[in-house]
A tleap script that builds the chain and sets N, CA, C and O, in Angstrom:
source leaprc.protein.ff14SB
mol = sequence {
  NMET ASP LYS ALA GLY ARG VAL VAL ILE PRO
  ALA SER VAL ARG GLU ARG LEU GLY LEU VAL
  PRO GLY PRO VAL ASP LEU PHE ILE ASP GLY
  THR GLY VAL ARG ILE GLU VAL GLU ALA PRO
  ASP ASN VAL VAL GLU ARG GLU GLY ARG ALA
  VAL ILE ALA ALA SER GLY HIE ALA LEU THR
  SER ASP ASP VAL ARG GLU LEU ARG LEU ALA
  ASP GLN CARG
}
set mol.1.N position { 118.939 -71.097 29.405 }
set mol.1.CA position { 118.053 -72.234 29.297 }
set mol.1.C position { 118.709 -73.219 28.336 }
set mol.1.O position { 119.241 -72.824 27.298 }
set mol.2.N position { 118.667 -74.513 28.688 }
set mol.2.CA position { 119.263 -75.500 27.791 }
set mol.2.C position { 118.239 -75.968 26.755 }
set mol.2.O position { 117.090 -75.525 26.763 }
set mol.3.N position { 118.662 -76.858 25.872 }
set mol.3.CA position { 117.794 -77.329 24.785 }
set mol.3.C position { 116.541 -78.039 25.295 }
set mol.3.O position { 115.518 -78.051 24.612 }
set mol.4.N position { 116.611 -78.627 26.484 }
set mol.4.CA position { 115.462 -79.339 27.057 }
set mol.4.C position { 114.508 -78.389 27.787 }
set mol.4.O position { 113.475 -78.822 28.297 }
set mol.5.N position { 114.847 -77.100 27.838 }
set mol.5.CA position { 113.991 -76.120 28.501 }
set mol.5.C position { 114.255 -75.965 29.985 }
set mol.5.O position { 113.487 -75.305 30.684 }
set mol.6.N position { 115.328 -76.563 30.476 }
set mol.6.CA position { 115.655 -76.461 31.903 }
set mol.6.C position { 116.374 -75.151 32.190 }
set mol.6.O position { 117.189 -74.678 31.399 }
set mol.7.N position { 116.047 -74.579 33.346 }
set mol.7.CA position { 116.670 -73.337 33.792 }
set mol.7.C position { 117.345 -73.611 35.128 }
set mol.7.O position { 116.750 -74.222 36.015 }
set mol.8.N position { 118.581 -73.160 35.271 }
set mol.8.CA position { 119.306 -73.322 36.531 }
set mol.8.C position { 119.114 -72.055 37.360 }
set mol.8.O position { 119.381 -70.949 36.891 }
set mol.9.N position { 118.654 -72.225 38.585 }
set mol.9.CA position { 118.528 -71.102 39.506 }
set mol.9.C position { 119.774 -71.126 40.385 }
set mol.9.O position { 120.011 -72.110 41.085 }
set mol.10.N position { 120.572 -70.063 40.360 }
set mol.10.CA position { 121.818 -70.050 41.133 }
set mol.10.C position { 121.580 -70.324 42.620 }
set mol.10.O position { 120.548 -69.948 43.176 }
set mol.11.N position { 122.552 -70.984 43.251 }
set mol.11.CA position { 122.437 -71.359 44.663 }
set mol.11.C position { 122.156 -70.152 45.547 }
set mol.11.O position { 121.353 -70.247 46.475 }
set mol.12.N position { 122.796 -69.022 45.280 }
set mol.12.CA position { 122.585 -67.835 46.121 }
set mol.12.C position { 121.130 -67.367 46.065 }
set mol.12.O position { 120.585 -66.917 47.072 }
set mol.13.N position { 120.505 -67.471 44.902 }
set mol.13.CA position { 119.098 -67.081 44.751 }
set mol.13.C position { 118.202 -68.093 45.457 }
set mol.13.O position { 117.258 -67.709 46.146 }
set mol.14.N position { 118.493 -69.396 45.289 }
set mol.14.CA position { 117.699 -70.431 45.962 }
set mol.14.C position { 117.753 -70.260 47.474 }
set mol.14.O position { 116.735 -70.379 48.156 }
set mol.15.N position { 118.947 -69.981 47.996 }
set mol.15.CA position { 119.106 -69.804 49.442 }
set mol.15.C position { 118.345 -68.574 49.926 }
set mol.15.O position { 117.676 -68.623 50.958 }
set mol.16.N position { 118.444 -67.480 49.191 }
set mol.16.CA position { 117.765 -66.236 49.583 }
set mol.16.C position { 116.248 -66.409 49.614 }
set mol.16.O position { 115.572 -65.837 50.470 }
set mol.17.N position { 115.715 -67.196 48.683 }
set mol.17.CA position { 114.271 -67.407 48.596 }
set mol.17.C position { 113.793 -68.616 49.392 }
set mol.17.O position { 112.589 -68.847 49.506 }
set mol.18.N position { 114.727 -69.387 49.942 }
set mol.18.CA position { 114.346 -70.580 50.694 }
set mol.18.C position { 113.843 -71.700 49.810 }
set mol.18.O position { 113.054 -72.534 50.255 }
set mol.19.N position { 114.290 -71.732 48.557 }
set mol.19.CA position { 113.851 -72.787 47.636 }
set mol.19.C position { 114.594 -74.075 47.926 }
set mol.19.O position { 115.814 -74.075 48.091 }
set mol.20.N position { 113.862 -75.165 47.988 }
set mol.20.CA position { 114.444 -76.488 48.201 }
set mol.20.C position { 113.909 -77.408 47.114 }
set mol.20.O position { 112.882 -77.108 46.505 }
set mol.21.N position { 114.591 -78.526 46.859 }
set mol.21.CA position { 114.090 -79.446 45.834 }
set mol.21.C position { 112.667 -79.894 46.147 }
set mol.21.O position { 112.331 -80.187 47.294 }
set mol.22.N position { 111.857 -79.941 45.129 }
set mol.22.CA position { 110.472 -80.365 45.290 }
set mol.22.C position { 109.603 -79.738 44.218 }
set mol.22.O position { 110.092 -78.980 43.381 }
set mol.23.N position { 108.320 -80.050 44.241 }
set mol.23.CA position { 107.411 -79.540 43.214 }
set mol.23.C position { 107.250 -78.026 43.295 }
set mol.23.O position { 107.252 -77.445 44.380 }
set mol.24.N position { 107.113 -77.408 42.148 }
set mol.24.CA position { 106.851 -75.974 42.060 }
set mol.24.C position { 105.721 -75.741 41.065 }
set mol.24.O position { 105.442 -76.590 40.218 }
set mol.25.N position { 105.083 -74.599 41.174 }
set mol.25.CA position { 104.069 -74.186 40.214 }
set mol.25.C position { 104.667 -73.101 39.339 }
set mol.25.O position { 105.381 -72.229 39.833 }
set mol.26.N position { 104.383 -73.147 38.041 }
set mol.26.CA position { 104.844 -72.131 37.097 }
set mol.26.C position { 103.642 -71.352 36.599 }
set mol.26.O position { 102.610 -71.932 36.263 }
set mol.27.N position { 103.780 -70.034 36.552 }
set mol.27.CA position { 102.718 -69.165 36.077 }
set mol.27.C position { 103.276 -68.223 35.024 }
set mol.27.O position { 104.360 -67.665 35.197 }
set mol.28.N position { 102.541 -68.045 33.934 }
set mol.28.CA position { 102.909 -67.040 32.947 }
set mol.28.C position { 102.473 -65.709 33.529 }
set mol.28.O position { 101.299 -65.515 33.847 }
set mol.29.N position { 103.419 -64.795 33.668 }
set mol.29.CA position { 103.184 -63.527 34.345 }
set mol.29.C position { 103.618 -62.398 33.416 }
set mol.29.O position { 104.783 -62.000 33.420 }
set mol.30.N position { 102.690 -61.884 32.626 }
set mol.30.CA position { 103.056 -60.860 31.647 }
set mol.30.C position { 103.931 -61.469 30.577 }
set mol.30.O position { 103.498 -62.357 29.842 }
set mol.31.N position { 105.160 -60.997 30.485 }
set mol.31.CA position { 106.092 -61.541 29.491 }
set mol.31.C position { 107.103 -62.481 30.128 }
set mol.31.O position { 108.062 -62.895 29.476 }
set mol.32.N position { 106.898 -62.821 31.396 }
set mol.32.CA position { 107.831 -63.696 32.096 }
set mol.32.C position { 107.140 -64.898 32.705 }
set mol.32.O position { 105.956 -65.148 32.479 }
set mol.33.N position { 107.913 -65.632 33.482 }
set mol.33.CA position { 107.406 -66.819 34.166 }
set mol.33.C position { 107.664 -66.641 35.655 }
set mol.33.O position { 108.760 -66.253 36.060 }
set mol.34.N position { 106.660 -66.923 36.461 }
set mol.34.CA position { 106.796 -66.854 37.917 }
set mol.34.C position { 106.827 -68.277 38.452 }
set mol.34.O position { 106.011 -69.112 38.061 }
set mol.35.N position { 107.771 -68.553 39.348 }
set mol.35.CA position { 107.916 -69.873 39.967 }
set mol.35.C position { 107.520 -69.736 41.434 }
set mol.35.O position { 108.038 -68.874 42.143 }
set mol.36.N position { 106.605 -70.583 41.884 }
set mol.36.CA position { 106.203 -70.586 43.291 }
set mol.36.C position { 106.297 -71.999 43.835 }
set mol.36.O position { 106.015 -72.971 43.134 }
set mol.37.N position { 106.698 -72.099 45.095 }
set mol.37.CA position { 106.742 -73.400 45.748 }
set mol.37.C position { 105.316 -73.915 45.828 }
set mol.37.O position { 104.405 -73.187 46.223 }
set mol.38.N position { 105.127 -75.170 45.452 }
set mol.38.CA position { 103.796 -75.774 45.473 }
set mol.38.C position { 103.307 -75.900 46.908 }
set mol.38.O position { 104.047 -76.350 47.783 }
set mol.39.N position { 102.076 -75.508 47.146 }
set mol.39.CA position { 101.493 -75.602 48.487 }
set mol.39.C position { 101.298 -77.067 48.862 }
set mol.39.O position { 100.928 -77.878 48.013 }
set mol.40.N position { 101.544 -77.415 50.124 }
set mol.40.CA position { 101.296 -78.787 50.567 }
set mol.40.C position { 99.824 -79.159 50.393 }
set mol.40.O position { 98.960 -78.284 50.335 }
set mol.41.N position { 99.545 -80.460 50.309 }
set mol.41.CA position { 98.176 -80.945 50.102 }
set mol.41.C position { 97.218 -80.547 51.216 }
set mol.41.O position { 96.015 -80.421 50.984 }
set mol.42.N position { 97.742 -80.347 52.431 }
set mol.42.CA position { 96.841 -80.053 53.545 }
set mol.42.C position { 96.567 -78.559 53.711 }
set mol.42.O position { 95.906 -78.158 54.668 }
set mol.43.N position { 97.070 -77.726 52.787 }
set mol.43.CA position { 96.793 -76.296 52.843 }
set mol.43.C position { 95.671 -75.986 51.859 }
set mol.43.O position { 95.774 -76.279 50.668 }
set mol.44.N position { 94.608 -75.394 52.370 }
set mol.44.CA position { 93.464 -75.026 51.540 }
set mol.44.C position { 93.206 -73.533 51.705 }
set mol.44.O position { 93.656 -72.919 52.672 }
set mol.45.N position { 92.483 -72.959 50.758 }
set mol.45.CA position { 92.151 -71.540 50.847 }
set mol.45.C position { 90.706 -71.386 51.291 }
set mol.45.O position { 89.798 -71.975 50.704 }
set mol.46.N position { 90.504 -70.591 52.329 }
set mol.46.CA position { 89.158 -70.289 52.824 }
set mol.46.C position { 89.059 -68.786 53.037 }
set mol.46.O position { 89.853 -68.193 53.767 }
set mol.47.N position { 88.083 -68.188 52.394 }
set mol.47.CA position { 87.855 -66.745 52.504 }
set mol.47.C position { 89.129 -65.959 52.204 }
set mol.47.O position { 89.426 -64.969 52.873 }
set mol.48.N position { 89.876 -66.403 51.200 }
set mol.48.CA position { 91.074 -65.698 50.774 }
set mol.48.C position { 92.293 -65.907 51.645 }
set mol.48.O position { 93.296 -65.215 51.471 }
set mol.49.N position { 92.234 -66.846 52.580 }
set mol.49.CA position { 93.367 -67.107 53.474 }
set mol.49.C position { 93.804 -68.560 53.367 }
set mol.49.O position { 92.984 -69.452 53.148 }
set mol.50.N position { 95.099 -68.787 53.524 }
set mol.50.CA position { 95.621 -70.148 53.529 }
set mol.50.C position { 95.360 -70.759 54.904 }
set mol.50.O position { 95.700 -70.168 55.929 }
set mol.51.N position { 94.759 -71.933 54.916 }
set mol.51.CA position { 94.410 -72.624 56.155 }
set mol.51.C position { 94.927 -74.050 56.062 }
set mol.51.O position { 94.780 -74.700 55.027 }
set mol.52.N position { 95.533 -74.541 57.140 }
set mol.52.CA position { 95.989 -75.929 57.171 }
set mol.52.C position { 94.798 -76.789 57.568 }
set mol.52.O position { 94.236 -76.635 58.652 }
set mol.53.N position { 94.425 -77.693 56.675 }
set mol.53.CA position { 93.274 -78.559 56.924 }
set mol.53.C position { 93.600 -79.537 58.046 }
set mol.53.O position { 94.646 -80.186 58.035 }
set mol.54.N position { 92.706 -79.631 58.999 }
set mol.54.CA position { 92.904 -80.526 60.138 }
set mol.54.C position { 92.590 -81.960 59.742 }
set mol.54.O position { 91.786 -82.216 58.845 }
set mol.55.N position { 93.234 -82.876 60.423 }
set mol.55.CA position { 92.924 -84.286 60.217 }
set mol.55.C position { 92.520 -84.870 61.571 }
set mol.55.O position { 92.793 -84.272 62.611 }
set mol.56.N position { 91.892 -86.001 61.559 }
set mol.56.CA position { 91.456 -86.610 62.809 }
set mol.56.C position { 90.068 -86.140 63.188 }
set mol.56.O position { 89.331 -85.624 62.347 }
set mol.57.N position { 89.708 -86.315 64.447 }
set mol.57.CA position { 88.364 -85.943 64.891 }
set mol.57.C position { 88.377 -84.571 65.567 }
set mol.57.O position { 89.409 -84.120 66.065 }
set mol.58.N position { 87.239 -83.931 65.577 }
set mol.58.CA position { 87.106 -82.616 66.204 }
set mol.58.C position { 87.126 -82.767 67.722 }
set mol.58.O position { 86.613 -83.743 68.268 }
set mol.59.N position { 87.727 -81.786 68.394 }
set mol.59.CA position { 87.769 -81.797 69.848 }
set mol.59.C position { 86.601 -80.993 70.404 }
set mol.59.O position { 86.260 -79.926 69.893 }
set mol.60.N position { 86.005 -81.521 71.447 }
set mol.60.CA position { 84.944 -80.789 72.134 }
set mol.60.C position { 85.575 -79.912 73.214 }
set mol.60.O position { 86.768 -80.028 73.495 }
set mol.61.N position { 84.782 -79.048 73.808 }
set mol.61.CA position { 85.265 -78.213 74.922 }
set mol.61.C position { 85.733 -79.089 76.080 }
set mol.61.O position { 86.726 -78.776 76.736 }
set mol.62.N position { 85.021 -80.185 76.330 }
set mol.62.CA position { 85.417 -81.111 77.397 }
set mol.62.C position { 86.768 -81.749 77.101 }
set mol.62.O position { 87.591 -81.906 78.003 }
set mol.63.N position { 87.006 -82.119 75.835 }
set mol.63.CA position { 88.298 -82.699 75.444 }
set mol.63.C position { 89.430 -81.716 75.734 }
set mol.63.O position { 90.456 -82.087 76.304 }
set mol.64.N position { 89.234 -80.467 75.338 }
set mol.64.CA position { 90.260 -79.435 75.540 }
set mol.64.C position { 90.501 -79.223 77.029 }
set mol.64.O position { 91.648 -79.113 77.462 }
set mol.65.N position { 89.433 -79.166 77.812 }
set mol.65.CA position { 89.551 -78.991 79.262 }
set mol.65.C position { 90.369 -80.131 79.864 }
set mol.65.O position { 91.263 -79.885 80.674 }
set mol.66.N position { 90.078 -81.367 79.481 }
set mol.66.CA position { 90.817 -82.532 79.992 }
set mol.66.C position { 92.295 -82.454 79.615 }
set mol.66.O position { 93.163 -82.732 80.442 }
set mol.67.N position { 92.579 -82.080 78.379 }
set mol.67.CA position { 93.972 -81.964 77.938 }
set mol.67.C position { 94.712 -80.891 78.730 }
set mol.67.O position { 95.864 -81.088 79.118 }
set mol.68.N position { 94.060 -79.763 78.970 }
set mol.68.CA position { 94.690 -78.685 79.736 }
set mol.68.C position { 94.948 -79.118 81.174 }
set mol.68.O position { 96.014 -78.843 81.724 }
set mol.69.N position { 93.980 -79.792 81.782 }
set mol.69.CA position { 94.157 -80.267 83.156 }
set mol.69.C position { 95.279 -81.294 83.237 }
set mol.69.O position { 96.084 -81.264 84.168 }
set mol.70.N position { 95.335 -82.193 82.275 }
set mol.70.CA position { 96.386 -83.214 82.257 }
set mol.70.C position { 97.760 -82.573 82.101 }
set mol.70.O position { 98.739 -83.050 82.675 }
set mol.71.N position { 97.833 -81.492 81.325 }
set mol.71.CA position { 99.104 -80.803 81.107 }
set mol.71.C position { 99.573 -80.085 82.372 }
set mol.71.O position { 100.775 -79.912 82.575 }
set mol.72.N position { 98.649 -79.673 83.212 }
set mol.72.CA position { 98.987 -78.949 84.441 }
set mol.72.C position { 99.439 -79.876 85.560 }
set mol.72.O position { 100.059 -79.430 86.525 }
set mol.73.N position { 99.131 -81.158 85.435 }
set mol.73.CA position { 99.485 -82.121 86.493 }
set mol.73.C position { 100.939 -82.455 86.486 }
set mol.73.O position { 101.394 -83.248 87.310 }
savepdb mol mol.pdb
quit
């Protein structure tokens, strides 16, 4: 760790974990620090599961039927 508190994560570790530049969350975990990739804004937790929040308007059964028929043409 340098004087500014920055830590370098070696490229091989970043590649293995799929880490890319961007925001991360830091958690104090016992006597260490855990780094996790920050969840996108459209991911919410519902009943203990990660769910991608939908945008736009809700589709009715008729909308879905029309889309399926159009796809078959």
